[in-house]
N, C-alpha and C positions, 0 to 999 in steps of 0.2 A: 721659236720658241712655243707657240699656241700648242704645239704637238706635245713636246714635254710636259706643259702644262696637262694637257688630256692625258697622257701615260700616267702622272701621279695621280690625278683623280681616280682614272679607271683602276690602278693599284690599291689606293686607298679603300674604293668601293668594294672591289675584290677581298681584301681583307677585311671589311666587318660581313660580307655575306658569306664567305667560306669558312672565316676563322672566328670572327667575335660574336657574330647571330646564334651561331650553333652551339658555342659557349654559353651565350646569355638564355636560351631558348632551354638549353640543360637545367642552369640555375632557376628559372624560373618555374619551373616544372617542382625542383626540388622544393620552393617556396611554397608550391601549390601544396604539395604534399606534407609539408610542416603546417598549413592551414589545418589542413584535413585532421590531422592528427590534433593540434591544438584545440578544435573546434570538438572534436569528438572526448578527449579528456576533459575540457572544462565543462561542457555539458554532461557529463558521468560524475563530475564531482559534484555540480549544482543540484544533481539529481539526487544523489547519495544524500547531501545535507539536507534538500526538502524531505525526504523520504525519512531521513531517522529524526529531525528537527534537532540537531544540531552540530557544531564543529569542534572537533579535538584537534589537539595540536600536531597528534600522526597524521590524521586525515589532510591537513593544510600541507605537511611536510611531504606527505606521500604525490599530492597534486604537483607541488612544485618538482619532485622527483620526475613524475611521468611527465611533466613540460620539460626538462632537461633533454630530453631524446630528440627533440626538435633541434638542438644544438643551436637556440637560440636566446637570446636574455628578453624578460619582458617587463612591463609595468604593471601591475596586479591591482585591481580596484573591487574590491568587495563591499556590496551595502546590504544593509538589512533594513527592513522598512517594518517596524514594529506596529502591530494595529491593537487599540485598546477602545473596547464596545463601553460606555459608561452608561448606564441605565437611566432613563430621565422622564419624568412625568409630565406629560402635554397636557392642558387644560386648553379645550376648546368652548366658542359661544354656543349659544343656545342652537345656532343653525348649523353649529357643526363644521364652519366654513372657516373659520377664522381663530388662530391660534390666541387665547387671551396670556397665557404665562407657561413659561417650564421652568420646572423644579428637580432637582437634583433627589434621586431614588431613595437614596442612603439616608438623606434625612428629613423624607415626608413618604417615608413606605407606609408608617401607622394611618396616616391621613388620606393615602392612594386606597389602601384597603377599606376605611370606611366609606370611600367614594367622594368626599369633600375636603379639599384643602382652605385653611380660613388662617390669612394673615392679616396678624393686628393693629400692626402699625408700620409707618416706612411707605416708601414711595410706590409700594406694591402692594398695600393694604386691601383688602377685599377678599370674598368669597369665591373659588375657585370650583367649576364643576367640571362634568363631562370630561372625565379623568382619562387619558390613554398612557400606558406603559410604553415606550420605545426606546431607540439606543441611539448616543450620537458616536459617532466614529473620529476618532484621532489618532494622527501616526506620528512615530517619531525614527527618525533614520540614525542608524549608525554606520559608523565608515570603517573603513579598511583598520586604522589605525585603533581604532577601540575594539574593534571584535579581536585583534593581535594582541593586544594589552590586555586582554581577557585570558587567551588562552595560555598565553605565555607568562600569567603570575604564578607567584611561589606563595602568595599571601593568604594565610586564612582559607585554606581549600576542605571542604568536605566530600567525602568519599558516599557516593549514593547509594552504594550498596550497606552503606553502614546498618547495623543492626536497628532496631526501631526502639530498644531501650535505649541503647548506648546515644543514640541523636536525641532522645527525650532529654537525656542526663548531659550536655552539652550546654556550657553556658552561653548566654546569647552571643556575649561579646567574641568568642572564637569563632562564630558561624562568617560567611564571605560578608564583607561589605557590598559585593557585587553580587548579587542572587545566581548569578551564571557562572561561578565559580566553583567547578563540581571537578571530580575526579569520577572516571566511569569507575573503577576498582580498585581497593587497594593492591594491586599486584601491578596496575598501570600507572606509570609515574607521567600523567597527562589529563589535563584540563579540559572542560568542554566549555563552548559558549551555547549556549541554549537558545531558540526560538519556540515561536508558538506556534500552534495551527493556524494556518489563515495569514500568517505573515509572508512577506515577501522577499525572496533573497536573490541577488544577481550578483554576477562577476562579469565585468571586462578586462579584457586582455588585448596587449598590444605589441609589439616588438620593440623593443628601444635601440638592438644593433643596428648596423647597417648590413645587408645581405650582399651577398655577392651580386646577387640579380640587380638590385638597386645601385651597385656601384658601377655595374657595366651599363646599366642603362643611363646613369647621370654621365659615363664619357661620350656615350654617343649621343646622346641629345645635347651635350655642352652644358650639363645640369640645369635644365628646363624643369626638373623637378622640384627645384629648390630644397629645401630644409626638409621637407616631407620624405620620410624614410619607414613609415610604417608601409608593412605588405603582408603583415598577420594584426588582424584586429575580430575578436571575438565579442559578441554581446549577448551573454544568456542569462536567462532569469526565469523564476517560477515561484509557485505557491506552495507555503510547506504545508504539508499532508498529515503529520504525523509529530509526535512528543513521546517517543520511545524511551528517553531518558526518565521518562516518569514511570515507566516499568520498572524500576530498579530502588525503590525507598528503601527496601529490606532484602537481606541476604536471601532469606527465604520466609515464605511468608506463613508456613504453617505456625510460627510463634506467636502470630496475631489473632487468633480465633477463639472465640467461646466454642467451645466442642458443641452443647448443647444446640445454640443457637443455630450453628451451622448445619444440623443433622436437620433443622426444622426449614433454615434456609433451602437445603438440597431437596427434600422432598416437596417445597414449595413449586421449585422451579421445575421437577418433575410433573407434578401433577398439572401446571398449566400448560402443556403440551397433549397433545392427544396420545392417550395411554394404551388403548386398545391393540394389540398387535405389538407395541412396542419393544422390540427387544434389544436393543443397543442405544443408550445415550451418554454420549463423551462430550463434557462441558470444559472449557478451560478455565474456569472460574472456581470451578470444583472439582480439577484435575486429578485430586489426590484423594478425591471420595467426597467427606464434609468441608477439605478444607482447597488450598491451594498452595503447589509448590512450585519453587522453579529448577528444582533440582530434579525430580521423578523422572524416571525412564519408564514408568507405566500409566497408562492413561486409565483411570477406573471408571469403569461402567458404573453410572448413579441411577439405571433405569432398575438395578435390582434384582437383574438378569445374573449377574457374574461374569458379562463378557467382557472381560479389560483387555486394553490393546497394549501390545510393545514396541516402545519406540527403537529404532535401530538407526546408527551413524550420524545421531545427535551430537553436536560441540558444547552446547549449552554455553552459547557465547552470544554477543550483537547479533549473529547471521543466523545462528542457528540453534533454534529452543527456545524456551518459553520466554515469549515477550507479552506483555498487557493481557494477561487471561488469553492468550492466545498462544500456537505452537507455530513457529515460523520454519519453513524448508528453503534451502538454499538449491535445491536441485540435486542433491547427493542422499537425502534423508529419507525415509518412509515408516510409515506407522501399521502392524498388521493386527488384523482384527479374525477372529476364529471365520471357520467358513461355516457359511449358512446355506444349504442346498434346497432352496423354496421353488416355488416353480411360478410364485408372484411376490413383490415384495415391493416396498417405497426406501429408497435413500435419500437423503437430506444434508445439506451442508451450510455452515455460515463461513464465506471464504473471501479471503482479500487476496489479489493477485500482484506481484511486484512490475510487473511486465507484459505487455501484449504481442511482442515480438521476440520470441527466444529466439536464439542463433543457434541452440544446441537442439531443439526441440519442436516440432512445428505444432504438438499438442501437449497440453498438461493434464494430468488427468488427478483429478480432486479426489475421488473414489469410488474403486472399481474392484471387481474382481474377475476381470477381463481374462481369461489364458485359454486357448481354445473354446470359448464360449463366456458366456457372462454377461453382466452389465456393469455400465459406468456411467460418471459424469463427468463431463470431459470438457475442458476447454482449449479450443481452437485456435491458437495463435496466427497471427494476419501473417504468415509465412506459409498457413495452410496449403495443400495441394487443391484441397477443397474449396473451390471459390465461393460456393453457398454457406459454409461454414467460418469462414476466416472472421477472426476478431469476435466468436459467437460462442456460448455453451450450448453443448447438446448432451441428449440423453441417449445412449447409444444400447441399443440391446442387440444381442448375437441372437440370430435366426436359423432355422433351416427353411431352403425355400421348396417349393413343391418338386424339385428335382432332386431333392436331400444336398443342396450344396450350401455352404456358409456364407449366408449376408448379414446386413447389419442393418437394423431397422433406426432410425434415427427421429427424433422431433429437434430443431433448431430455434433457441430463440432468437425473438428480432432483435434485441439489443445488440450494439456493438459494445464489449464490455472496456471499462475503465481502468489504469492501474491504480490501486490505492484506494480502491473503493471496497467497500464491503457488500457483498450480496450474498443472499438467502435462497438456496435453491433446492430444487426437490426434484425428482423422478419418480415416478408410479406407475405400475404397470401391472395386470391382472382385472381380475372381475370385481366390478365397482357395483354397489347396490345403489342404484338410485331411486328417488319417488317423485318425478316428475310428472305421472300420468294426470292428468285431469279428474279421474276416478279415486286417485291417491293408491292405484295399483303400483307395488314396487316389482322392479323387473333388475336384471344384471345386464352390464356390457362388460366385453373386453376392452380397454383403452391402456393409451400410453400416452402420460401427460408430463411435462417439463413447466415447472414455474421459477419465474426467477424475478422475485423481490414482489411474488404476489400476481405477477403478470403469465398467466395461464396459455399456454400453446398445446394442443394434442392432436392426436387421432384414434382410429379405431385399430386396435391392436387383433391384426386375424392371422399372423404369423406362429410358427411352432418356437418356443423358445428353446434354445439351444446353449444346455446349462454348463459350467466351466469346468475345467478338468478335475477329476476327485485330488482332495487336499489342497486346491487354491484357498487361498485364505482373501478376505476382504481386505485391501491395502488403503490408506488414507496416504495419498501424494505420490501413487505410481501404479504399476500394474503388478499383480503376483505371478512368481516363479515357483512353480512346485520345487521344493527342496531346497533350492536356493536362493531364496528372501523375495526381492523384487527388483524392479528396472523404475528407481525414482526417477521423477520428471516435475515435481512441482515447485514454483519458486512463489511462496507467497504465505498467509498466514491461514490457518485454520482456526475457528472460534469453538464448532459445536458441529458435532456428526449426530445422526440420528437414523436407523436402522428398525423398517418393521417388517413384520412377517406377512404382510397383508397389502394390497393396495389401498392408498389413502384417496379420498374423493377427492373434487375439487373443494369443496367446503370445508373438509377437513385439512387440505394442503394450505388454505388461506387463515385457517385457524391457526394454525402452527405459523405461518408467517407475520401476523400479527402480533404474536409472542416475541417472534425476532426481532421486529419493525421497532417495537420496546425496548427489549433490552439492548440492543445494537443501535438504538439511533438510527434506523436507516433512510433513505429517502423513500 
């Protein structure tokens, strides 16, 4: 009897080891693959929302559609934590150590400007001095149900692209009761739920179906796992980085400007930068000359030199085109400027990168005329083959060494670039006149400088500059190809481009940076 029982047990163990266990391992691997896919899909969705600042019904539907490829059903929990900063006035005691009172800035802003708040009656009656303006932070959480209710609503929607005059003529009763109910465009029958920069947005997903791996595991362990069937659980969130929906208040901004005022504004902007040697100034705010247009495919040079640039392959939508006074690239577009056959120069750009680990390119060219020679401002991705450049911006110059061979002279920034952060970058090379001698004697040096948000790196430039192939244009967003356009690479937004026909000094570069810092609120 004992022998029969042993044989039965042996057979059962053999079945488990040779048949059930391999099947379980196969299904468990399938769950692992599903988890990896669900994690990527969820993180991509959250990053997409945080980079745009809104959720549309199409975005959410696409998210659900992509999750369906894992062949699991999910419970999904979206949460939006809205942050509100309320200005308040604190009054301190004379020793500045104790708070004597706190007041709403909107009610007491006149008193704050006068330096004293006087309360005549009530329990807080008194005179308050040593006033300091600060902010109280409040938070409000919005749930999955509230978000879906907004993007599925069909009541009182307003198109963001509504012409300004049309918008002004709307009866306030026809406006959305909830400020988040908007359409992206009159051609898209979809709402968006808006978030503000600095808010938090997160998504939790977990499978609600019982996977085959769970079924087999419960059979083998006689249900030891109980009712816990969760095999795929993803919790991912982040901070909202932009409010791109605010870029589309009007269909085409050229209708909203006073031409005389704009001429003055444009001239003022140009003159705020160094003008000596300036040959190109492209600015997103004045992309059409003295005005801004969301539709123009020519970026007008406002330096007065007529070196306009031409946009190629832009779709002029949310992913490709003019967005919030900047030009957004998705990796397939480029902008061509004329060829400048110069022996020394300075190139500058204000740019924001979408990604630091581009699977399609190991580097992204911001501004370049590199074609068998030339120079370029290059963002080297984290997957770059050059370890010393990974995640950093470099100013690259093609040179000839002593043997006549092509080589690259690079100055690499120290900072690891962050996605969705605006940078003012400058590359300058050539003769620079310095006046640092104690006797006041001016002298020249050849130098190669790179500035990233005012932080300058550099070295002596002793090499022989190798000019680009004849006929090469300067290209924004890629490298030029003679006669056939360019190889586009950039994924990000360009706000401003400046090119000089001489080498700017450190002081001049910093002066230009201070203008960018104020204009683009740089850190």
